[in-house]
C-alpha positions, -999 to +999 in steps of 0.1 A: -751-626-376-734-625-342-754-655-330-743-675-360-707-664-356-708-675-319-726-708-328-700-716-355-672-709-331-688-730-303-694-759-328-658-758-340-645-757-305-667-785-293-658-807-324-621-802-316-627-809-279-615-775-269-627-759-237-653-734-246-646-700-231-676-680-223-677-643-229-689-623-199-712-594-194-691-562-196-713-546-170-718-573-144-689-597-152-714-626-153-716-654-179-738-646-209-762-675-206-794-659-219-803-647-254-827-617-257-846-623-289-860-588-291-825-572-290-808-602-306-780-602-281-766-624-254-771-611-218-764-622-183-791-631-157-787-598-140-794-579-172-824-602-179-841-588-147-834-552-156-862-529-169-845-528-203-850-566-209-877-577-184-906-578-209-885-593-238-886-628-251-856-648-238-840-681-246-812-701-230-781-697-251-780-734-262-816-731-275-808-699-293-778-713-310-797-744-321-826-722-334-803-700-354-785-730-368-818-745-380-827-711-395-793-709-413-797-744-427-832-736-439-821-704-456-792-722-473-816-749-486-840-723-498-812-706-517-802-739-533-839-744-543-842-710-558-809-714-578-822-748-591-855-732-601-837-704-620-815-729-637-844-750-648-862-719-663 
């Protein structure tokens, strides 16, 4: 849900031409430019190298946002399909 929230905010800001402000790592004050798929959270490159995340699956933020947008679209379409099937029954 947080990924989708951030993706929507970034999309709206980009569409308006606003400068996108990056949230930073609270611990290291670095940009959050990596997405940890295992923990489903954005992390900085320093956190990525920590023992806590080292063995986790990572994605660059842009890819993670795109992946979750596709997932959201797919889920919405499946919902429409299910509603249509119920209506037809």
